[in-house]
C-alpha positions in Angstrom: -3.5 -17.6 3.1 -1.1 -20.5 2.4 -0.4 -21.6 -1.1 1.3 -24.9 -2.0 4.2 -25.0 -4.4 4.5 -27.4 -7.3 6.1 -29.9 -5.0 3.1 -29.8 -2.7 4.9 -28.0 0.1 3.4 -25.0 1.9 5.4 -21.9 0.9 5.5 -20.5 4.4 5.2 -21.8 7.9 4.3 -20.1 11.2 7.2 -18.0 12.5 5.9 -17.4 16.0 3.7 -19.7 18.1 0.7 -21.6 17.0 -1.7 -20.5 14.3 -5.1 -21.5 13.2 -7.6 -20.5 10.5 -9.9 -17.9 12.2 -12.1 -17.1 9.2 -12.5 -17.3 5.5 -12.8 -13.9 3.8 -14.4 -13.2 0.5 -13.2 -10.4 -1.8 -15.9 -8.3 -3.4 -15.9 -6.7 -6.8 -14.1 -3.7 -5.5 -11.3 -5.8 -4.0 -12.4 -5.2 -0.4 -12.6 -7.8 2.4 -14.4 -7.7 5.7 -12.9 -9.1 8.9 -15.7 -10.6 10.9 -16.8 -8.7 14.0 -16.0 -11.5 16.4 -12.4 -11.6 15.1 -12.0 -7.8 15.2 -13.2 -7.8 18.8 -10.9 -10.7 19.7 -7.9 -8.9 18.1 -8.8 -5.5 19.5 -9.2 -4.0 16.0 -11.3 -0.9 16.0 -12.2 2.0 13.7 -9.1 4.0 12.7 -6.7 1.2 13.5 -4.1 0.5 10.9 -3.0 -3.0 9.8 0.2 -3.8 8.0 0.0 -6.5 5.3 3.1 -8.7 5.4 3.7 -11.0 2.4 5.9 -14.0 1.8 7.2 -14.8 -1.6 8.4 -18.1 -3.0 9.3 -18.8 -6.6 8.3 -15.3 -7.7 4.7 -15.6 -6.3 3.2 -14.1 -3.2 2.0 -17.2 -1.4 1.1 -16.0 2.1 -0.4 -12.8 3.6 -0.5 -11.8 7.2 -2.1 -8.9 9.0 -0.2 -7.2 11.9 -1.5 -4.3 13.9 0.7 -1.4 12.9 1.5 -0.6 16.6 2.8 -4.1 17.1 4.8 -3.9 13.9 6.4 -0.7 15.1 7.3 -2.2 18.4 8.7 -5.3 16.7 10.9 -3.1 14.5 12.1 -1.0 17.4 12.9 -4.2 19.4 14.9 -5.6 16.5 16.7 -2.5 15.5 17.2 -0.9 18.9 20.3 -2.8 19.9 21.8 -2.3 16.4 21.2 1.5 16.6 22.6 1.6 20.1 25.7 -0.3 18.9 26.2 2.1 16.0 25.8 5.1 18.3 28.4 3.7 20.7 30.8 3.1 17.8 30.5 6.8 16.8 31.8 7.8 20.3 35.0 5.9 19.9 
């Protein structure tokens, strides 16, 4: 979901690779959404999978939401923090 600011600019832009609108989701009266089956199949999302909701904020409003499979998010965090943790562990040995 991309929201435009008062100046007409999109509040967020793709961080990694290309992106496209895959589907438009409706929100029901209970606040629930359904990801279409074709998209779930394409993304490898199945029963019991967990998705992290990542938000971007600009000017105090959440303007963009992104879903990331929790397993991928865990891997991304490990990849990012791994060298930092290793560096800290090496510093403790000195």
